[in-house]
C-alpha positions as CSV (number, residue, x, y, z in Angstrom):
1,M,112.0,142.4,62.3
2,L,111.3,146.1,62.7
3,S,109.1,147.1,66.1
4,A,107.3,150.4,66.1
5,I,107.6,150.8,70.0
6,S,104.8,153.4,71.2
7,Q,105.5,155.5,74.1
8,H,101.9,154.9,75.7
9,S,101.8,151.8,78.1
10,R,97.9,151.7,77.9
11,V,96.7,149.9,74.1
12,D,93.1,150.3,73.8
13,V,92.3,148.3,70.1
14,S,95.4,145.8,68.4
15,V,94.9,146.0,64.3
16,V,97.2,143.2,63.1
17,I,97.4,143.2,59.0
18,V,98.6,140.2,57.8
19,T,99.3,140.6,53.8
20,Y,101.4,138.9,50.8
21,S,101.6,141.7,47.4
22,C,98.8,144.1,48.3
23,K,101.0,147.1,48.8
24,N,98.6,149.6,48.1
25,Y,95.8,148.3,49.9
26,V,98.0,148.2,53.1
27,L,99.1,151.1,52.5
28,E,95.3,152.4,52.5
29,C,94.8,150.5,55.4
30,I,97.6,152.3,57.3
31,E,96.9,155.5,56.2
32,S,93.5,155.2,57.6
33,I,94.2,154.1,60.9
34,F,96.6,157.3,60.6
35,A,93.9,159.3,60.3
36,Q,92.0,158.5,63.3
37,A,91.5,161.1,65.5
38,G,90.3,160.7,69.5
39,P,92.2,159.6,73.1
40,I,92.2,155.9,71.9
41,Q,95.7,154.4,71.8
42,I,96.2,152.0,68.4
43,E,98.7,149.0,68.3
44,V,99.9,147.9,64.5
45,I,101.1,144.8,63.7
46,I,101.9,143.7,60.3
47,V,102.5,141.0,59.1
48,D,104.4,140.9,55.4
49,N,104.0,137.3,54.3
50,A,107.6,137.7,51.6
51,S,105.5,139.9,49.2
52,K,107.4,140.9,45.8
53,D,105.3,143.8,45.1
54,G,107.8,146.6,47.8
55,T,105.1,146.0,50.1
56,A,108.2,145.9,53.3
57,K,109.7,148.6,51.6
58,A,106.5,151.2,51.4
59,I,105.8,150.3,54.7
60,L,109.0,150.9,56.1
61,W,108.6,154.2,54.7
62,M,105.3,155.1,56.4
63,L,106.4,154.2,59.7
64,E,110.0,156.0,59.6
65,H,107.2,159.0,57.8
66,P,104.3,159.2,60.4
67,K,103.7,162.8,59.7
68,E,103.5,162.4,55.8
69,A,102.0,158.7,56.5
70,K,99.1,161.0,58.6
71,E,98.6,163.9,55.6
72,M,98.3,161.1,53.5
73,G,95.8,159.2,56.0
74,L,93.6,163.1,56.8
75,A,93.9,163.4,52.7
76,G,92.2,160.0,52.2
77,R,89.5,160.5,55.0
78,K,88.7,163.9,53.4
79,Y,87.8,162.7,49.6
80,F,86.2,159.4,51.3
81,E,84.0,161.5,53.4
82,E,83.2,164.1,50.4
83,M,82.7,160.7,47.9
84,F,80.4,158.9,50.4
85,I,78.7,161.6,52.1
86,Q,74.7,160.4,53.3
87,E,73.0,162.3,51.2
88,R,75.3,161.2,48.1
89,M,74.3,158.1,48.9
90,L,71.1,158.1,49.7
91,K,70.7,160.0,46.1
92,K,72.6,157.1,43.8
93,V,70.6,154.1,45.7
94,E,67.5,156.2,44.9
95,R,68.8,156.8,41.1
96,I,69.2,153.1,40.5
97,Y,65.8,152.0,42.3
98,E,64.0,154.5,39.5
99,S,66.0,153.0,37.1
100,F,64.9,149.6,37.9
101,L,61.3,151.1,38.5
102,A,61.4,152.0,35.3
103,K,62.4,149.4,33.4
104,T,59.7,147.1,35.3
105,L,57.3,149.2,34.5
106,V,57.7,149.5,30.9
107,K,58.0,145.5,30.4
108,D,54.2,145.5,32.4
């Protein structure tokens, strides 16, 4: 069992991730955690239930390369913010409603 002990004695938030052969999802989750900014101290506990897809090896890499993990997380956050900004999502919802209403009005 690998343990990454924080240099900080205070923990504000504990995150427990339980995984079984979900390497990509777990890595995205860890990237997201590393990308968080602010004064909070986050403790991450990962439980890998004998994954067969290399999850444990990928997690170890991220723990051994925190700088790269943080960069990946920041890139993911930037992508998310660009793709899911409020105005863009609102326009998508409006198009769905307009399409639905157009179909409904044609039937009546």
